[in-house]
SERO-4910 file (N, C-alpha, C, O; in steps of 0.05 Angstrom, whole numbers):
BEGIN
 pado doro    nc1    nc2    nc3   cac1   cac2   cac3    cc1    cc2    cc3    oc1    oc2    oc3
  Met    A   1132   2002   3004   1157   2015   2997   1160   2042   3011   1141   2057   3013
  Lys    A   1184   2049   3022   1186   2076   3033   1192   2095   3012   1211   2091   2996
  Ala    A   1177   2116   3012   1181   2138   2993   1208   2153   3002   1222   2162   2984
  Leu    A   1215   2156   3028   1240   2165   3036   1252   2149   3059   1237   2143   3078
  Lys    A   1278   2142   3057   1288   2129   3081   1317   2138   3084   1335   2133   3068
  Met    A   1322   2152   3107   1347   2163   3116   1358   2149   3139   1343   2145   3158
  Cys    A   1383   2141   3139   1393   2127   3159   1421   2136   3168   1441   2134   3154
  Glu    A   1421   2148   3193   1445   2160   3204   1461   2180   3187   1486   2180   3185
  Val    A   1443   2199   3175   1455   2218   3157   1466   2243   3170   1452   2257   3185
  Thr    A   1491   2249   3165   1504   2274   3174   1512   2286   3149   1524   2274   3130
  Ala    A   1504   2315   3149   1511   2331   3126   1523   2357   3133   1513   2370   3151
  Arg    A   1545   2365   3121   1559   2390   3124   1566   2403   3098   1579   2392   3081
  Tyr    A   1555   2430   3095   1561   2445   3072   1593   2452   3070   1607   2453   3090
  Arg    A   1601   2455   3046   1629   2463   3042   1635   2491   3053   1621   2510   3047
  Gly    A   1656   2492   3071   1664   2515   3087   1650   2519   3112   1657   2538   3126
  Ala    A   1629   2503   3120   1612   2506   3142   1629   2499   3167   1647   2482   3164
  Asp    A   1625   2510   3191   1639   2501   3215   1624   2480   3233   1633   2471   3253
  Arg    A   1600   2475   3223   1585   2454   3237   1567   2438   3217   1563   2447   3194
  Asp    A   1557   2414   3227   1539   2398   3212   1511   2412   3210   1502   2425   3229
  Ser    A   1498   2409   3185   1472   2418   3181   1451   2397   3191   1430   2404   3200
  Leu    A   1459   2372   3188   1446   2348   3197   1466   2331   3212   1489   2329   3204
  Ser    A   1458   2320   3236   1475   2305   3252   1461   2277   3258   1444   2276   3276
  Arg    A   1468   2256   3243   1460   2227   3249   1429   2227   3251   1418   2219   3271
  Val    A   1416   2237   3228   1388   2237   3226   1379   2212   3212   1387   2206   3189
  Ser    A   1361   2196   3226   1348   2173   3212   1317   2182   3212   1307   2191   3232
  Phe    A   1304   2178   3188   1277   2188   3183   1266   2173   3163   1281   2166   3145
  Glu    A   1240   2167   3163   1228   2150   3141   1201   2163   3136   1188   2173   3154
  Ile    A   1192   2160   3109   1164   2168   3101   1154   2146   3084   1165   2137   3064
  Glu    A   1129   2137   3093   1116   2116   3075   1104   2125   3050   1094   2148   3048
  Lys    A   1105   2110   3029   1092   2119   3007   1062   2125   3012   1048   2109   3025
  Gly    A   1052   2149   3002   1025   2159   3007   1020   2176   3031    998   2186   3034
  Glu    A   1041   2179   3050   1039   2192   3072   1040   2222   3066   1050   2231   3045
  Met    A   1028   2239   3085   1035   2267   3086   1046   2274   3112   1033   2270   3133
  Val    A   1070   2285   3112   1086   2287   3137   1094   2318   3139   1103   2330   3120
  Leu    A   1091   2329   3164   1100   2356   3169   1127   2356   3185   1129   2344   3206
  Leu    A   1146   2367   3173   1173   2370   3186   1175   2395   3199   1179   2416   3186
  Leu    A   1174   2396   3225   1173   2422   3242   1196   2428   3256   1208   2410   3268
  Gly    A   1204   2454   3255   1228   2463   3271   1233   2492   3266   1224   2503   3246
  Ala    A   1248   2505   3283   1254   2532   3282   1273   2536   3258   1279   2517   3244
  Arg    A   1282   2561   3252   1302   2568   3233   1327   2556   3241   1335   2558   3264
  Gly    A   1341   2544   3222   1366   2532   3228   1365   2504   3239   1386   2493   3248
  Ala    A   1342   2491   3239   1337   2465   3251   1350   2444   3229   1358   2422   3237
  Gly    A   1351   2451   3205   1361   2430   3184   1340   2422   3166   1344   2404   3150
  Lys    A   1318   2434   3166   1295   2426   3151   1300   2428   3120   1293   2410   3105
  Ser    A   1311   2451   3112   1316   2455   3084   1335   2436   3073   1331   2427   3051
  Thr    A   1359   2430   3088   1379   2410   3082   1365   2384   3076   1370   2373   3055
  Leu    A   1347   2373   3094   1333   2349   3093   1316   2348   3064   1315   2329   3049
  Cys    A   1303   2372   3062   1287   2374   3037   1301   2370   3011   1291   2358   2993
  Met    A   1324   2383   3011   1342   2382   2988   1356   2355   2984   1365   2348   2962
  Leu    A   1359   2341   3005   1372   2315   3002   1351   2296   2992   1357   2278   2977
  Ala    A   1323   2300   3002   1302   2282   2991   1298   2289   2961   1291   2271   2947
  Asn    A   1303   2311   2952   1299   2319   2924   1323   2311   2906   1320   2309   2882
  Gly    A   1347   2308   2919   1370   2302   2906   1386   2326   2895   1405   2322   2880
  Leu    A   1378   2350   2903   1393   2375   2898   1418   2372   2913   1439   2381   2903
  Ile    A   1418   2360   2937   1444   2354   2951   1446   2322   2947   1426   2308   2953
  Pro    A   1467   2312   2939   1493   2326   2932   1498   2333   2902   1519   2343   2895
  His    A   1477   2327   2886   1482   2328   2854   1487   2359   2847   1504   2364   2830
  Ala    A   1472   2378   2859   1475   2405   2851   1487   2424   2872   1498   2445   2865
  Ile    A   1486   2417   2897   1495   2433   2919   1517   2414   2933   1512   2392   2942
  Pro    A   1544   2425   2932   1564   2409   2945   1560   2405   2974   1553   2425   2987
  Cys    A   1563   2381   2986   1560   2377   3012   1573   2350   3022   1570   2329   3009
  Thr    A   1585   2350   3042   1598   2325   3052   1577   2307   3067   1564   2317   3086
  Leu    A   1573   2284   3058   1550   2267   3069   1562   2241   3082   1582   2230   3073
  Glu    A   1550   2232   3103   1555   2207   3115   1526   2194   3121   1506   2208   3125
  Gly    A   1524   2166   3120   1499   2154   3123   1487   2146   3094   1501   2149   3074
  Ser    A   1462   2137   3094   1447   2130   3067   1422   2143   3067   1408   2148   3087
  Ile    A   1417   2149   3040   1388   2160   3034   1378   2145   3008   1392   2143   2988
  Glu    A   1351   2136   3012   1339   2124   2990   1313   2137   2984   1299   2145   3003
  Thr    A   1306   2140   2960   1278   2149   2951   1268   2126   2935   1280   2115   2916
  Phe    A   1245   2119   2944   1231   2095   2930   1248   2071   2924   1244   2057   2904
  Gly    A   1266   2066   2942   1282   2042   2940   1309   2046   2926   1324   2027   2923
  Arg    A   1313   2071   2917   1339   2075   2902   1354   2095   2917   1343   2115   2927
  Asp    A   1382   2088   2920   1402   2106   2933   1403   2132   2917   1405   2131   2892
  Ile    A   1402   2153   2928   1400   2181   2914   1428   2184   2898   1428   2196   2877
  Ser    A   1449   2174   2908   1475   2175   2894   1478   2162   2866   1495   2169   2849
  Ser    A   1458   2143   2863   1455   2129   2838   1437   2136   2818   1436   2125   2796
  Leu    A   1419   2157   2826   1399   2168   2810   1409   2193   2793   1418   2212   2805
  Pro    A   1407   2193   2768   1416   2219   2755   1394   2241   2761   1371   2233   2767
  Val    A   1400   2266   2760   1385   2289   2768   1357   2287   2754   1335   2290   2765
  Ala    A   1359   2282   2727   1337   2282   2709   1316   2263   2718   1292   2269   2720
  Glu    A   1326   2239   2724   1308   2218   2734   1297   2223   2760   1274   2218   2765
  His    A   1316   2236   2780   1306   2241   2806   1284   2262   2806   1266   2261   2823
  Ser    A   1285   2280   2787   1264   2300   2786   1236   2290   2777   1216   2303   2778
  Thr    A   1237   2266   2767   1209   2254   2759   1201   2236   2783   1179   2225   2783
  Lys    A   1216   2234   2803   1208   2218   2828   1200   2235   2851   1181   2229   2865
  Val    A   1216   2259   2855   1211   2277   2879   1214   2304   2866   1236   2310   2855
  Gly    A   1191   2321   2868   1191   2349   2860   1195   2366   2886   1188   2357   2908
  Ile    A   1204   2389   2884   1210   2408   2905   1197   2434   2898   1197   2442   2875
  Val    A   1185   2447   2919   1176   2474   2918   1187   2489   2942   1186   2480   2965
  Phe    A   1199   2514   2935   1214   2527   2954   1195   2549   2968   1173   2553   2959
  Gln    A   1206   2562   2990   1191   2583   3004   1183   2605   2988   1160   2614   2991
  Glu    A   1199   2615   2970   1196   2636   2952   1192   2628   2924   1210   2623   2909
  Pro    A   1166   2626   2918   1161   2613   2889   1174   2629   2867   1182   2617   2846
  Glu    A   1177   2659   2871   1189   2674   2851   1217   2663   2844   1226   2667   2821
  Asn    A   1232   2649   2862   1258   2641   2855   1258   2616   2836   1279   2609   2824
  Gln    A   1236   2605   2833   1235   2584   2813   1214   2584   2788   1208   2565   2774
  Leu    A   1206   2610   2787   1189   2619   2766   1205   2640   2748   1212   2662   2755
  Phe    A   1210   2629   2723   1226   2647   2706   1217   2649   2676   1230   2662   2659
  Cys    A   1195   2636   2671   1183   2638   2643   1165   2661   2639   1159   2676   2658
  Met    A   1157   2664   2613   1142   2692   2608   1111   2685   2610   1095   2703   2611
  Ser    A   1104   2661   2612   1075   2657   2617   1070   2631   2633   1088   2614   2634
  Val    A   1046   2628   2645   1039   2607   2663   1043   2580   2647   1055   2562   2659
  Glu    A   1035   2577   2623   1035   2554   2609   1064   2546   2603   1070   2522   2604
  Glu    A   1082   2565   2596   1109   2561   2591   1122   2549   2617   1138   2530   2617
  Glu    A   1115   2561   2640   1128   2552   2664   1123   2523   2671   1140   2508   2679
  Val    A   1097   2515   2667   1089   2488   2674   1100   2469   2652   1102   2445   2658
  Ala    A   1106   2477   2628   1114   2460   2606   1146   2457   2610   1157   2439   2598
  Phe    A   1158   2473   2623   1189   2477   2620   1200   2450   2628   1215   2439   2613
  Gly    A   1193   2438   2651   1206   2413   2660   1202   2391   2639   1222   2380   2629
  Pro    A   1177   2383   2631   1174   2363   2613   1188   2368   2585   1196   2349   2571
  Glu    A   1190   2393   2577   1203   2399   2551   1235   2392   2555   1248   2386   2535
  Asn    A   1246   2395   2579   1274   2391   2583   1278   2360   2583   1301   2351   2579
  Leu    A   1258   2344   2587   1261   2317   2586   1253   2302   2562   1251   2278   2560
  Ala    A   1248   2321   2540   1241   2315   2513   1216   2299   2512   1214   2281   2496
  Val    A   1197   2305   2529   1171   2294   2529   1158   2301   2504   1163   2323   2494
  Asp    A   1139   2284   2492   1124   2288   2468   1109   2313   2470   1099   2318   2493
  Arg    A   1104   2330   2450   1092   2356   2455   1062   2353   2462   1051   2367   2479
  Glu    A   1049   2333   2448   1022   2330   2456   1019   2323   2484   1001   2333   2497
  Glu    A   1036   2306   2494   1033   2296   2522   1039   2322   2540   1026   2326   2560
  Ile    A   1058   2338   2532   1067   2364   2550   1040   2379   2549   1034   2390   2571
  Ser    A   1024   2382   2530   1000   2398   2529    980   2385   2551    967   2399   2567
  Glu    A    979   2361   2549    959   2346   2567    967   2350   2597    950   2356   2614
  Arg    A    995   2347   2603   1005   2351   2629   1002   2379   2638    997   2382   2662
  Val    A   1004   2400   2622   1000   2428   2629    971   2432   2638    966   2442   2660
  Glu    A    952   2424   2621    924   2426   2629    917   2410   2653    903   2419   2671
  Trp    A    927   2388   2654    921   2371   2680    930   2385   2703    915   2386   2723
  Ala    A    955   2395   2705    970   2406   2727    954   2431   2735    947   2434   2758
  Leu    A    949   2449   2714    935   2475   2721    907   2471   2733    900   2484   2752
  Glu    A    892   2452   2722    866   2446   2731    869   2435   2763    853   2443   2781
  Ile    A    886   2420   2768    890   2408   2795    895   2431   2815    884   2431   2836
  Val    A    911   2450   2807    919   2473   2827    899   2495   2827    903   2513   2843
  Gly    A    878   2496   2809    862   2517   2808    868   2540   2791    858   2562   2795
  Leu    A    885   2536   2770    896   2557   2752    887   2551   2724    900   2560   2705
  Lys    A    866   2536   2720    859   2532   2691    849   2558   2680    835   2573   2693
  Gly    A    857   2562   2657    850   2586   2642    871   2609   2645    868   2631   2634
  Tyr    A    893   2605   2661    912   2627   2666    934   2620   2649    956   2631   2654
  Asn    A    932   2602   2627    956   2595   2612    973   2620   2601    997   2619   2602
  Asp    A    959   2642   2592    975   2660   2579    981   2683   2598    992   2703   2589
  Arg    A    975   2682   2624    983   2702   2642   1013   2702   2650   1024   2681   2653
  Pro    A   1026   2726   2652   1053   2725   2664   1051   2720   2692   1034   2730   2706
  Pro    A   1071   2702   2701   1072   2693   2729   1074   2716   2749   1065   2714   2772
  Ser    A   1086   2740   2738   1089   2764   2756   1063   2777   2762   1061   2794   2780
  Ser    A   1042   2769   2747   1016   2782   2752    999   2767   2774    979   2777   2784
  Leu    A   1009   2743   2782    993   2726   2801    998   2736   2829   1018   2750   2834
  Ser    A    980   2730   2846    982   2734   2875   1002   2715   2886   1010   2696   2873
  Gly    A   1011   2720   2912   1029   2702   2924   1020   2672   2926   1035   2653   2921
  Gly    A    994   2670   2934    983   2645   2935    981   2630   2908    982   2605   2908
  Gln    A    978   2644   2886    974   2636   2859   1002   2627   2848   1005   2607   2834
  Lys    A   1022   2642   2856   1051   2637   2850   1058   2610   2861   1069   2592   2848
  Gln    A   1051   2607   2887   1058   2583   2899   1046   2559   2885   1058   2539   2881
  Arg    A   1019   2562   2878   1005   2540   2865   1017   2534   2835   1018   2511   2825
  Leu    A   1026   2558   2824   1038   2555   2798   1065   2536   2801   1069   2517   2786
  Ala    A   1081   2542   2822   1105   2528   2828   1096   2498   2832   1109   2480   2820
  Ile    A   1077   2493   2845   1066   2466   2850   1060   2452   2824   1067   2429   2819
  Ala    A   1045   2468   2806   1037   2457   2781   1062   2450   2764   1063   2429   2752
  Ala    A   1081   2467   2764   1105   2462   2748   1118   2438   2757   1130   2424   2741
  Ser    A   1118   2431   2783   1131   2406   2795   1113   2383   2784   1123   2364   2773
  Leu    A   1086   2386   2786   1068   2362   2781   1070   2355   2753   1067   2332   2747
  Ser    A   1076   2375   2734   1078   2367   2709   1100   2346   2701   1099   2333   2681
  Met    A   1120   2344   2720   1139   2324   2719   1130   2295   2727   1144   2275   2723
  Arg    A   1105   2296   2738   1092   2269   2745   1109   2258   2768   1117   2235   2766
  Pro    A   1115   2271   2789   1130   2258   2811   1114   2243   2829   1089   2246   2829
  Glu    A   1125   2225   2844   1111   2208   2863   1111   2219   2891   1097   2210   2908
  Met    A   1129   2240   2894   1132   2252   2921   1137   2283   2917   1154   2292   2901
  Leu    A   1121   2298   2931   1126   2329   2931   1138   2338   2957   1127   2331   2978
  Val    A   1158   2352   2956   1172   2364   2978   1166   2393   2977   1169   2405   2956
  Leu    A   1158   2405   3000   1152   2435   3000   1169   2446   3024   1166   2437   3047
  Asp    A   1185   2465   3019   1202   2477   3040   1190   2504   3048   1192   2523   3032
  Glu    A   1178   2506   3072   1163   2532   3083   1145   2543   3062   1147   2567   3055
  Pro    A   1127   2527   3050   1109   2536   3029   1090   2556   3039   1080   2571   3022
  Ala    A   1082   2558   3065   1061   2575   3073   1071   2600   3089   1055   2614   3101
  Tyr    A   1096   2605   3088   1111   2623   3106   1100   2653   3097   1094   2669   3113
  Ala    A   1099   2657   3071   1092   2685   3063   1062   2689   3057   1053   2710   3047
  Leu    A   1046   2667   3063   1019   2667   3053    999   2680   3076   1006   2678   3100
  Asp    A    977   2691   3069    957   2700   3089    941   2676   3100    945   2654   3090
  Pro    A    925   2678   3119    912   2656   3131    894   2640   3109    894   2616   3109
  Ile    A    880   2656   3092    863   2644   3072    884   2628   3052    877   2606   3044
  Gly    A    905   2639   3045    925   2629   3026    934   2602   3037    935   2583   3022
  Arg    A    941   2601   3064    949   2576   3078    928   2555   3076    934   2532   3069
  Leu    A    904   2563   3082    881   2543   3085    879   2531   3056    879   2507   3054
  Glu    A    879   2547   3033    877   2538   3008    899   2519   3000    894   2498   2987
  Leu    A    925   2527   3008    947   2510   3002    942   2482   3013    942   2462   2999
  Tyr    A    938   2482   3041    935   2454   3054    911   2438   3043    912   2413   3043
  Ser    A    889   2454   3034    871   2438   3022    879   2427   2994    869   2406   2987
  Leu    A    895   2438   2981    907   2431   2956    925   2404   2960    924   2385   2945
  Leu    A    940   2408   2982    960   2386   2985    944   2360   2996    950   2337   2990
  Thr    A    923   2366   3011    907   2344   3020    894   2328   2998    894   2303   2997
  Asp    A    883   2344   2978    870   2335   2955    892   2318   2936    885   2297   2924
  Leu    A    915   2328   2936    936   2315   2919    941   2286   2933    943   2265   2921
  Lys    A    942   2288   2959    948   2260   2971    924   2241   2970    928   2217   2966
  Arg    A    901   2251   2975    877   2232   2974    868   2224   2946    859   2201   2942
  Arg    A    869   2241   2929    858   2235   2900    878   2223   2881    872   2207   2864
  His    A    904   2232   2886    926   2226   2867    946   2209   2880    965   2201   2867
  Gly    A    944   2202   2906    963   2184   2916    992   2197   2922   1011   2182   2925
  Leu    A    994   2221   2922   1021   2236   2921   1029   2234   2951   1014   2240   2970
  Thr    A   1054   2225   2953   1069   2228   2981   1077   2257   2983   1088   2269   2963
  Val    A   1073   2271   3008   1078   2296   3011   1095   2303   3037   1088   2295   3060
  Leu    A   1116   2318   3033   1134   2325   3055   1133   2356   3058   1143   2370   3040
  Ile    A   1122   2368   3081   1123   2395   3084   1141   2403   3108   1140   2391   3130
  Ala    A   1158   2422   3101   1175   2434   3121   1165   2462   3130   1161   2481   3114
  Gly    A   1161   2465   3156   1151   2489   3166   1159   2497   3193   1171   2480   3208
  Arg    A   1153   2522   3201   1161   2533   3228   1136   2532   3249   1139   2536   3273
  Asp    A   1111   2528   3237   1088   2525   3256   1070   2503   3244   1075   2495   3222
  Ala    A   1050   2495   3259   1032   2475   3252   1005   2482   3252    988   2464   3251
  Glu    A    998   2508   3254    971   2517   3258    950   2507   3238    929   2496   3246
  Glu    A    956   2512   3213    937   2504   3192    944   2473   3181    927   2459   3169
  Ala    A    967   2464   3186    973   2434   3177    966   2415   3196    966   2391   3189
  Ala    A    959   2421   3223    956   2401   3243    936   2380   3237    941   2356   3243
  Thr    A    913   2388   3225    891   2367   3218    894   2355   3190    877   2339   3182
  Cys    A    916   2363   3176    918   2351   3150    937   2330   3146    933   2313   3128
  Val    A    959   2329   3164    981   2312   3161    977   2286   3174    959   2284   3191
  Asp    A    991   2264   3167    988   2238   3179   1009   2236   3204   1004   2225   3226
  Arg    A   1032   2248   3199   1054   2251   3220   1067   2276   3223   1067   2292   3204
  Val    A   1078   2281   3246   1095   2304   3250   1121   2295   3261   1123   2279   3279
  Ala    A   1145   2307   3248   1171   2301   3256   1183   2328   3266   1184   2348   3251
  Leu    A   1193   2329   3292   1204   2353   3302   1236   2351   3299   1248   2331   3304
  Met    A   1249   2375   3289   1277   2377   3287   1287   2401   3304   1274   2422   3308
  Ser    A   1309   2396   3311   1324   2418   3327   1355   2418   3324   1367   2397   3330
  Ala    A   1367   2438   3315   1397   2440   3314   1407   2416   3297   1426   2404   3305
  Gly    A   1395   2410   3275   1404   2389   3259   1398   2360   3268   1409   2341   3257
  Arg    A   1381   2357   3287   1375   2330   3296   1346   2325   3296   1331   2344   3300
  Met    A   1338   2302   3292   1310   2292   3293   1303   2288   3322   1315   2271   3335
  Val    A   1285   2303   3332   1281   2301   3361   1258   2279   3367   1261   2262   3385
  Arg    A   1236   2279   3350   1215   2261   3356   1195   2261   3332   1192   2281   3318
  Thr    A   1183   2239   3329   1162   2235   3308   1138   2220   3321   1141   2204   3339
  Gly    A   1114   2228   3309   1092   2216   3319   1065   2229   3304   1067   2244   3284
  Thr    A   1041   2221   3315   1018   2230   3302   1015   2259   3311   1028   2267   3330
  Pro    A    998   2275   3297    994   2305   3304    988   2307   3336   1000   2323   3350
  Ala    A    970   2291   3344    961   2292   3373    983   2288   3392    985   2301   3412
  Glu    A   1002   2267   3384   1025   2259   3403   1044   2282   3404   1056   2288   3425
  Ile    A   1048   2296   3379   1070   2315   3380   1061   2344   3386   1077   2360   3395
  Leu    A   1036   2350   3380   1027   2379   3379   1009   2385   3405   1003   2409   3411
  Ala    A   1000   2366   3419    981   2372   3439    991   2385   3463    976   2401   3475
  Ala    A   1016   2381   3471   1029   2395   3494   1046   2420   3484   1061   2417   3465
  Pro    A   1044   2443   3497   1058   2466   3484   1088   2465   3492   1105   2468   3474
  Glu    A   1094   2460   3516   1122   2463   3525   1143   2448   3510   1163   2461   3506
  Pro    A   1142   2422   3499   1162   2412   3483   1167   2430   3458   1190   2434   3450
  Leu    A   1147   2439   3446   1149   2455   3424   1163   2484   3430   1181   2493   3416
  Arg    A   1154   2494   3449   1168   2521   3457   1199   2516   3463   1215   2534   3457
  Ser    A   1208   2493   3474   1235   2487   3481   1251   2487   3455   1275   2491   3456
  Ile    A   1241   2482   3433   1258   2483   3409   1252   2506   3390   1261   2507   3367
  Gly    A   1236   2525   3400   1230   2550   3386   1208   2547   3366   1206   2563   3347
  Val    A   1190   2527   3370   1166   2525   3351   1144   2535   3367   1141   2527   3390
  Pro    A   1126   2555   3354   1099   2562   3368   1079   2541   3371   1071   2528   3351
  Pro    A   1070   2536   3395   1048   2516   3400   1023   2524   3385   1019   2547   3377
  Leu    A   1006   2503   3383    979   2509   3372    964   2526   3391    967   2522   3415
  Gln    A    946   2547   3380    931   2563   3397    913   2547   3415    908   2555   3437
  Val    A    902   2523   3404    884   2508   3420    897   2495   3443    884   2494   3464
  Ser    A    922   2485   3441    937   2474   3462    945   2496   3483    944   2491   3507
  Glu    A    951   2518   3475    956   2539   3492    932   2549   3509    934   2555   3533
  Leu    A    911   2549   3497    884   2554   3510    878   2532   3531    869   2538   3554
  Ile    A    883   2507   3524    879   2484   3543    899   2487   3567    893   2481   3590
  Glu    A    922   2498   3559    943   2501   3579    933   2524   3603    936   2520   3627
  Ala    A    923   2546   3589    911   2566   3605    887   2558   3623    885   2566   3646
  Leu    A    869   2542   3610    845   2533   3625    852   2513   3647    838   2510   3667
  Gly    A    874   2497   3640    881   2476   3659    893   2489   3687    892   2477   3709
  Lys    A    904   2512   3683    915   2525   3708    890   2533   3726    892   2535   3751
  Lys    A    867   2538   3713    844   2547   3728    826   2524   3737    814   2524   3758
  Ala    A    825   2502   3719    809   2480   3728    820   2454   3720    826   2452   3696
  Lys    A    825   2435   3736    842   2412   3734    826   2392   3712    837   2372   3703
  Arg    A    800   2400   3704    784   2382   3687    796   2382   3658    790   2363   3643
  Phe    A    813   2403   3651    822   2404   3622    851   2391   3623    868   2396   3640
  Glu    A    852   2374   3602    877   2359   3597    885   2362   3567    869   2367   3550
  Tyr    A    912   2357   3562    921   2360   3535    911   2334   3520    905   2313   3531
  Gly    A    910   2340   3494    898   2318   3476    885   2328   3454    885   2315   3433
  Ala    A    873   2352   3457    858   2366   3435    877   2381   3416    895   2395   3426
  Ile    A    874   2380   3392    889   2397   3373    872   2411   3355    882   2426   3338
  Thr    A    842   2407   3359    825   2421   3343    805   2437   3359    800   2432   3382
  Val    A    794   2456   3345    770   2472   3359    749   2453   3371    742   2454   3395
  Asp    A    740   2435   3353    718   2416   3358    726   2400   3382    710   2398   3401
  Ala    A    748   2390   3382    759   2372   3405    760   2389   3432    756   2378   3454
  Leu    A    765   2414   3430    767   2431   3455    741   2434   3464    736   2431   3488
  Ala    A    720   2442   3445    692   2448   3453    682   2422   3466    665   2424   3484
  Gly    A    691   2399   3458    681   2376   3472    691   2374   3500    676   2366   3518
  Gln    A    715   2380   3504    728   2381   3531    711   2402   3549    703   2397   3572
  Ile    A    706   2426   3537    692   2447   3552    664   2439   3558    654   2445   3579
  Gly    A    651   2425   3540    623   2414   3544    624   2394   3564    605   2393   3580
  Glu    A    643   2378   3567    643   2355   3589    650   2371   3617    637   2365   3637
  Ala    A    668   2389   3617    673   2404   3640    649   2418   3652    644   2417   3676
  Leu    A    634   2431   3633    610   2447   3644    590   2427   3653    575   2432   3673
  Gly    A    588   2404   3640    569   2383   3650    575   2373   3677    557   2367   3693
  Glu    A    603   2370   3682    613   2359   3707    608   2381   3727    602   2375   3750
  Ala    A    611   2407   3721    607   2428   3740    579   2430   3749    572   2436   3772
  Gly    A    561   2425   3730    531   2425   3737    526   2404   3753    510   2407   3771
  Thr    A    537   2380   3751    531   2355   3767    543   2361   3797    531   2353   3817
  Asp    A    564   2374   3797    576   2380   3824    560   2397   3841    563   2396   3865
  Arg    A    542   2412   3829    526   2431   3843    502   2415   3855    485   2427   3869
***
């Protein structure tokens, strides 16, 4: 079953003079982790909110085409039911944290669905343990670091027991260590708990080795999808749509201008080291 299936979707916000999405077709398999990559204004946030059902249920938008999550048309799913299928975490976690304690924040969603109190307690402890915030129950969210706030927002979404988690620019305000911790958590959620994950971002540096597929967007259109190696290995196609290339691929580009032995294909330091080792071996043989 497809976790998300979009067919020829065009979306325009009320009062806007252009479409935010233009004839976008896009699919995510259940259990996949996908990186949606594009510059600011590419349409990533709109796609994320469509996947979660915020559009059109909460945010007015003119839509064409069809959108299904787990086999159900989004227009037929009530907001409450959709929130138990697809959770969403935004770029600024403070914008979705408003309770007085960590525990209250994570319990808020299930409470609004009238979940049994004992089950709510179980969900809270389960979600906090998964994101590494066990024991933080009584802490005010305002006392947490940026990375902890992001993990709390994820825990609040997980307490609804969604099948898919959508994250819109989740690593944008995090330092390098926070980004690595975030992607480690998302990888764990996919592998151990079978969660489908869609991550929207402007660069792929930390996510490149975590995701199953990468989808490139530009100016409201889906440009290309493929494996991380297929999409991220060559720098120029990324630069052309305003996305920074991987540092590894830029280094290969620079080396390739000096020595024709280097070719695109590596997206990790280990893979690049292998190419360099081979090149050095060939150079020694040439002597």
